[in-house]
N, C-alpha and C positions, 0 to 999 in steps of 0.2 A: 503494500499498499506505500502510493507516494504522497505526498505534503505538496499541500494545491494549492497554497500558501508562499511554496520556497522562492520561487521568483515574482515575488510584488515588491514591489515598492512598501518599505514599514519605516517611517524615520516619523518618530510617539514626538523628539524637540521640531521639528518641522511644521507648522501649522499648515495647515492648505485650503480650501475653496474645496466646497461640490460644483458640478459643471451646473448641473440640473438646480440651484442653488442660485449662481450666479444669471446664469438666463429668468429666475422669474422677476427680479430682483431691475434687473435690468428692464424686462415688460412694463417692469411699474411705473420705476423713474421714467419709461420715453422712451430711448434709448435706443428702442430696440422696437420697431415695428415692420408690417408683412409689406411689400403692396399690393394685393390683393386675398385675400383674404378665403382660407377654403373653412369648405360645409366642414369636412369632415376632420375631428381633433388631430389624427395619427399623421396627419395629412400637415398640418396647421404644428402641431408638433414638433415634427421629421422638416418645418421649412426656417422654423427659431431654430434650431439645431447646426442649420446648415449657413442661417446667417450668420452666428454668434460667432460661428469658426470661422466661416469665410474673415467677418467685420473683424474682430477683438484677438482671438484666441490666435490663429496662426499670425499674422505680424508681429505680434507678440510673445511670443515665441520661437522662430523659426527667423526670424527679421533681428528684430530688438534684442533676442533671447533674456525676456523679465523674469518671464516663468520660463515652467517646465510643467510637460502637462503630464502621466501614468501614462502607463501602458497597459490599466485595465482594461476588459470588454463593457462592461458596466461601473459607471457612477463614479463615471473619469474625475479627475481631482487636478486640479491644478494648486503651485509651491510658485511660489516669488523667491526669483534664483537672489547671489548676493549682491549682482549689477542692479535686480529691478531694486532688489532693500534701499540701493543707493538714487535709487531714482526716486522711486517714497522718499525718503528725506526730504532730496531737492524742493518737490512742487510738497512738504507738508505745511505751511505756513501763508500756499497761495488759493488751499480751497478752504 
């Protein structure tokens, strides 16, 4: 019997944010909106996730290297990197 959690990123000292929680906050605050509304809730949810990935997470992770996204299949988490922490400290007083 193998341990199914052996290859997972487990960093108890490094806080993370669930992708689904970030999605809900961005929708609630009005930062993420769809051009066309889908009637089927599953299609709507998938569209929101695709837009979140394209607009926010891919640039922050791939280009800027401010966050690191877990390799989990479900319940993806993202962690703020050291570079991201530095940027947060710089803009802390502007928000």
